[in-house]
N, C-alpha and C positions, 0 to 999 in steps of 0.2 A: 740965797735961800739957806737958812740954817737946817743942817741934818740932824734930826733927832735919833736918838739912840734908846733902845728898850732900857728902863732902869734895870739895874743889876738884881734888885730883889725878885722882880718879875720874871727875868731870864732865869735866875737860880730855880724859882717855884716850878717853871715849865719843865726845866731841865730834869730836876728831881722826879718830877712825875712821869717823864718820859722814861727814865731809867728804871724806876719801880715797877713800871707797867710793863717793861721787857724781861721783868724778873731778876734784876740786878740791885739788891738793896743799896740806897743811896741816901747819904746824910749831909746835912748841913753841919760841919764841925766847928766852923767859925764864921760869924756874921761880920760883914764889912759895912760899908758906907751903902746905903740903900739906893741911892741914886747913881754912883758912878765908882764904886769900889771895884779894884782888880779881882777877877775871878780865877782862882786857882783849882785845877780838876785833879784828883789823885785818884788813880785805879789801882786798886789793891788786888793782887792777883790770888791772895790767900796762901801764899807758898812762900812768904818772907821777901818778895819783890813787889815793886809797884812802878807806876808810870806817873810822871807828872806833867801836866798841860798847863801852860800859861798864857796870858794873853800874847797875840802877835805883836810884832815890832810895830809901833807906832806910825811909821814912815809909809806903811803899805796902803795902796789906795783903797782896799775893801775894809780895812779897819776904820777909817774916817765915818763910814755909816753903817757899820755892823759890827758886832763882836765876832772876832776870829782868834782861834787857839793855834798853838804849836806844840809840838812834844818838846819838852825841856829835859827830860832824864828818864831813862829806864835803869833802875838800881835796886840795891836793897832797901828794905824799909827805914832802915836807921840812917842811911844816906839822903832818902827823900825827906825824911823827918828833920835833917839838919838843914837841908835847902829851904824847906817851908819855914823854919823858924828864922833863918836869915833874911827872908822875904817880909815876914811879919815884924822884925826889927825895923826894917827899912820903911815899911807902909803900913800902919796900923789900921788902914781901911780895907785891908785884903779878906776876901771871902776865902774859904776853903771848903770844897765839896769832895766828898769822899763817895767813890763808887766801889762795891766790893763785887768782884767778878772772877771766877777763875779762868775764864776765856779771854779777859783782858779787854772786854769791849768797852769803848769810850763813849760812844753814842754822840760822837762830835762830827761826823762825816761831813755834814754840810757846812760846817763852820772851821773846818782844821784847813790850814795853810802847810803844804809839803815842806819838808826840810829841804 
């Protein structure tokens, strides 16, 4: 039996709505493939630093049926922007979501895979 995963654009809409409802302004900075584009989430702390979350490794069992994330980097905004630029050069179908939150909330608790 084939496992269906929620389309990227639907997941993004729900995620943005969740963040905004919690008081963290969230924006779709770059739209990727609506069906299966990789989704990257940047949490900017509004102090010159950000965290970047990206898709978890494909070999993990949970990833086959559900979207999962892992933290890629905690760094300065310019370092995060450079990494995002490289990801987009590698894959033009990438989504980029930006969450602005001084507390660094990522709202990925149920989808985050620990390091």
